[in-house]
C-alpha positions, 0 to 999 in steps of 0.5 A: 499499499506504500507504493500506491501513490507511484503506480499509474495504471494498476492502482484503479485496478488493485481491489479488484477481485483475482487482480492482485493475484495475477501481478503475483502470477507474473511477478513468480514468473519473472522470478522464476526465470531468472529475471530480478526486478532491477533487470525487468527495469532494465529490459523496459529501458533498453526495449522497443515497447507500445506506451500501454505495455510501459505504464503497465510494466512500470507499475509492475516493476516498482510492485516487484522492487518493493516485493524484494526489498520486503522478503530480502533477509527476512523470507525465502520464496520458493524459486529462493529455495533453488538458489539457496541449494544451489549454494550449498551444493556446491560444497557437497563431498557426497556430489562429486561421487554421484551418477546422476539421470536427467529422465523425462524432463522437457525443458528447465527454467533458467534457475533451473539451468543453473542448479544443473550448471553446478550438477553436472561441474560436480558429478561424477557422471550424467546422463540426461535421457531425452525423447526424441525419433531417433531418425531425425537430426538432434541437432541444427536448426530448430522449428517450433512446429516440429514434435521434438522441439522441445527435445532438441531444445534441450539437448542444445541447451544442455550442449551450451551449458556444457560447454560454458563450465567445460564438461566434457560430453563424453559419447556420441550419443546412445540412439535407442531405436528399439522401444520394448514395450509394444511391438512396432508391427502393432498400431501403437508402434505405428503411432508412435514412428509416423504421428505428427511428423512432416514429409508423406504420410504413411498408412498402416496396412492390414490390422494388428494382432498384436495390440489394440486400437478403438474410437468411440463416440458416446453422447456425454461425458457421463456416457463416456465415463459409464462405458470406459467403465464397464469395459475396465471391469469386464477386461478385470474380470476376464483376467486382462491385467489389473486395475493398476495396469490400466491408466485414464486420461482425460484432456479436459479433466475439470469436466469430467472428474465429479464423475468417476467416483459414483460411476467407478464406484459402481463398478467396484474399480479402485482409482486414483485421481491426479489432481489436486484438490483446493481448499476453497469449497472444503467446510473449515474454509467456509467455517472461516469465510462464513465468521468473517460474512457475520463481521461483515453483514453484522450478524445477517440471517444468510451468514449466520444460517451459513456459518452454521451449515459447516456443520462445524459447530454443536448444533445440529442439522435438525436444530438449524432447520427450525433456527432457518425457518424462524430467521428466515420469517422474522428477519432478526439481523444485528449483532444486538439481537444475538447478545439477549433473547429472541423476543418475537414469537409468529403465530407459526413457532408458537411454543417454540420460542424458548427451544429457538432460544435455546439454540441461540445460546449454544452458538452465539456467545463465541461468536459475538466474542468473535464479532466485538473483536475483530469487528474494527481495525487491528492488528494481523495478529490479534486478528489471528489470535480471535480466529484460533480462539474461535476454532477453540471454542467451537472444538473445530480441530477435534470436529475435523478429527472425528471426520478423519477417522469416520471416513478411514472407518468407511475406507474412504481413505482419499477423503479421509487424506483431505481431512487430514490435512486440511487444518493443518494447512489452515493452521499454518497459513494463520502463522505465515500471516502473523510472521508476514503482516504481525503488528500491522493495522488491517480490516478484518475484510483485508485480513479474510481476502488475503486468507483467501488468496492463501487457501486458493494457492494452497492444494490438498494432495492423495496418494493411491489408496490401493497398489492396483488402482486405476490411475486419472490423470490428465494430458501434462501432469500425469506421469503413468508407469507404464499401464498395458492400457491407456484410455483417452477421454473427451477428445473433442475440438477444443480441448485435444488440442487445447485451446489457449486463451490467457487473460493474465495481467499480460496480452499476448502480443506483449509477451510475445514483445517481451520474449524477443527482447529477452532472446537479445540478452539470451534469457526467456520467460514463459511460452506464449499460446502459440508456443504452447499449442505447438508444445501440446502435440508432443504431450498428446504423442507422448499419451498415445504411445504409453500403452503397451497392448491396449489404446481407447479413444472417446469423445463426446456429441455434446456435453453435460448441457447438451451443447453439439461439439465436434469430435477432434481432429486428431481422431481424424488423424488416426482415422487416416493413419488407420483404414481397418478403425472405424468410429464406433458411435454408442448410443446407450449401453449396451445390456451386456455392458452392465453385466459386470458387477451387482450394483451395475446388474441392479441397475440393469434389472431395474431399467430392464423390467420396466420396459418389460412390464410397461413397454412389452406386457410382462404377462405375455413375455414368451410372445413379446420380448426377444430372446436375446433381452431375456437372456441378458434379463435372466443373467441380471437377475441371476447377479442379485443374492435375493437373501443378502440383497433383499432390500434392494431386490424389494425396491426394484420390483416396486420400482418395475411394477410401480402403478400409482392407485388414485389417493383418498382419506377416510371422509370422517377423518378428512373432517376432522382435518379441516371442520371437524363435523361441520364442513365449511369452504370458501370459493378460493379454496375451491378453486385451489382445489380445482387445481390439484387436490394434493395442493389442497390436502397438503396446504390446509389439511396438513398445513405445510407451508412454505418456508417464510421469508424475511421480505414482504411477499406478493400476499403482503402486498395484496393485504396491505392494498385492501387494508388501505383502500378499506381503511381509506374508504371507511374515512370518506363514510364516516366524514360523508363526503361521497367518492364523486365530491373527493379533491385532491388534498382531501384525497392525499391527508385521507390517504397519510392516514390511512396508510400510517394506521395499516402500516402501524397495524400490520401484523409483520411490522418487523418487516418495514424496519429499513431504509428498503423497505420504506421506499417500498412502503412509499411505493405502496402509497404511491401505487395505492395512491393512483388506484384511488384517483382513478377510482375517483375519477372512474366514480365521478362519471358512474351513477354507481355508488360505494354500498359496501367495503370488504364484506363479509358474506355472512353480513348480508346473505341469509345462512341459507344462501350460502349452504351448498348441499353435497352430494352425500347430503350434508351441507358445506357451509361457505365463506368469503369476502367481497372487497366492494359493493358498488349501488346504483338505483332508479324507481323500481330497481336496485343494479349491483356491481362487486370489485375484487381488488388485484394486485397481479393481472387477473381477468376473466377467461370463460375457459376458466369459469367452466372448467371450475378455476374462476368460480369465486366473481360469479359467487359473489356476485349471486351472493350480493343480489340474493342478499341484498333482495331480502334487504329491499322491496324493490328488484335487486339486479346484477349489474357488473364483476369486475376485476380492478388491478391495483397498480402505478401505472407505466402507459406509452402514448401516441395519439393520445394524451398521456392522462387518457391513455392512463385512464384506459389502462386502468379501466376495471376487467371483467362483464357487466350485464344489459337487459335485452331490448326487443325494439333494438333489435327489430330496428336493426333488421330494417336498418341498411346494415342488415345483412342476413348471410352475416352472422348476428351479434347477440351485443346488438340487441343488448339495451346500454342503460347499465353501460350509461350508468357506468359512463355517462361520458361515453358516445356512440363512436367511442370507447369508455375510459371508465368501463370495459366497452366501446360502441359502434356509430350506431351505439350498439357495442362492438363486439372486439372490446366491449365485455357486455352479456345479457342478464340471461347469460350471467344466470347461466354461468351463476348455474354453472358456478354452483353446479360445480362448486357442489361436485368439488365440494362433494369429491373435497369432502370424501377425501379425494386427494389425489395429484392429478393436477390441471395440466400448465396449471395446477404444478404452475408455482407450486411449492409442494412438486418435491412432496408429491412427486407427479410424472406423467411418465409415471403409469397411473399418473394423469392430469385430470379433465380439463375443457378447452375452449376455442379461442374465438369462439369462448363465450358462445362454446361455453353458453353451449356446453352450458346448455347441453 
């Protein structure tokens, strides 16, 4: 940080994630290639580089110089160890009596070359072995595209070192031109002699009888590994070698390694995965990371649960689940909340608060102490001591040791080795931080960043658990010890050869310029991406010629996400070389390949049984099953010991013969779960039951709920909207103000009062205490305010007046009007609440309009009505009319039923003014009803517009009385701004824009709704709870999918009956179906 002011370009990005790591990587590279900070600065002053690189490189030089000064006489780096070793062995007497053999190397860095000089000069004798075609010249010009370019460079460099130190090369190079690992006339021997050679391509003549070469295309990486596992298990079972004689090379090991454990365990194949494992996602690392996250976020819900789920405290998983649900529902956060007992007890947690506080006490004290000690900037040593104390408080070391024992008892030596190292590595990192930074003052955020960078660099190493294991590795890093069989997986374009695209601190263009400048000083740095591509050809050659008896190559047609892949050009090279080798396209693993172990056979038996039972019918198996299939099936079944594997055997049979029978419960038990002996229901619950009976059962009968979230949900918004509108309406009524007479100032005054009252009384007030929540409340007020403004404007142009708000059905209707007689003779009492009832009266009639406030987009849909998914609005209107008929001597008729969306509209407007566009957007959705006008029919028939061949619209024989009552401004040829209709120039309803029907039609709909409700209620109270959802509706946003496991592919599962009405003729279809 002391040098930040001296940096010109890097300072702006120095705190970005991974940026310091890139700088560190480049400085480490310079150090490995024996380029000091002074050398680098000198190179910059002498070289011809562009301005952009000079600025960046100058900053790197400053950082590099400061780094060298900081570690001088204090620390020794990995690169410095070689320098120190070189100094020490110069005086070694042992060295002068030793012979050295350098085998398997493809080159050395400058630091390694310095060490090599000392060894060659002091050793009694030295041998350098390189891989190369003896028929090619060993010396002379080196072309980077040559297969053995690295070997020639090594020969040239070694000879030059010998000349510099005056060491004689005794003999001419010994050329071992015969390979004894495999037969020369086989496939692998031919590859060894001819692959990637420049010049005339030779083709293999004949078919090898001494070794095997095969190429296979599999659908995806998982099946590649499954296929290879089958073949390995088969070979070992047939006596064709041991597991240690087999090696697997995977070009893109990161994409494949997660599949090996589950698949190879199924085939009982012991294996060693030669891949260093990073510490980053280990539970101990997450424990440390989340502890600092608790500090950084002041005990946020997410950080506390993340800390506990590392399972390194004494809190059990069940207790963590309870606390998780509580914290999620209550939004408890902040260290102050954890220092005292939790006080808030939501309904869902009645009686559990003492239990929850007991959980809090058992983990919170130590975490609070850690928080208090590191929340402010302090020394790195002090933070380290606090972290170490946290480990001790939770007995982390002993818990890690217990895991080691657990894994060893389970014969999982790999995991045991991983856990046995992790704690020591963590303590080592803490010690190094203390040694390096000591009393330097840093923040907890900087401390954890340093620690995570150290963890990213640390690797967990493992050794094979058994000597007889299949070695799995990559193309360059892994050393394979004379395998008899080699399987090369993932031979796809982009992986072999690799698609190098380095994105380090310096670009590839800058790296090329730097290499040229270094070459003038007889020095160099790491290869460019272009050079790496040529170098990889050598590694490909090496891996193809490792095996002695068998070479099997596979590639995938698609990746794990089903994206299409191309095969590597290497496949085409081999196919061109061997005319008798063809690609074996494997679409799936064959049955006989599964018949290797008991576990793999179980999988085959399970899938085969299902196939036979459901596709070929097990009961007519003699005529339908292919005899070869039958043989495979019996062979697989014979591998299973029904006595020893009784549970697995039964599971296979259960799965194969499974048929989902419709689920029911006893009606008496159902009644006890829901309402006791007196059936009580609501229309909304009937609609839920219609969507999916099982959803209804889990929700309302068993009371299974989703985890409550510590934030406002959609249902909360709806509740707040309703409560504000109700309170606002009551205030108007109390002050005797009509909606249409309300002015803007009074509207704002009453809205403020209603919002304040509702916010204070909201039953989840704890969710409304942050700045974000305050903004949410502001948005709610703005939304409701815009809605009220629109409602006032609509009232000014309507003859309807608000009659009641938030009306319980029992308030306006007699009990007999709310009862539905079920099929078993019992009566179900319906409950519900109507958001708003408006009325309009003339001399002898009361017209009723009901409004249902919605926070989402909802409109009446005839298909939904017919199928019982939209019953509420029609039923509420019917109850309102019948209830009000009992309270007046006038005729009471239905006028309209509307959904009104509470919203703050955002509109696009071109021809309209913005005010007019908003009014159109705020028009309610639904239906209104008119009486038939026979005079209009006669007038239309006698008009010039009448065409007897043209379909007659029923809207033309309706009056417009209700329309005029809804909007007294709309004239012929206009579209209403306050109701869902438009008029033609002749004064008829426009059939495309008018949501209108006759009173006779609504009576039919009401009759249909009563019939559907009776059927749903009868099914519900008879105990029918089967998971038969409405297709494309019942399962949408359903939280119970993991419980019901509805799967239409499984026999017995079916969607419930659902009649789809014609999109353009829904209205005609529903009345036709109702009449029928």
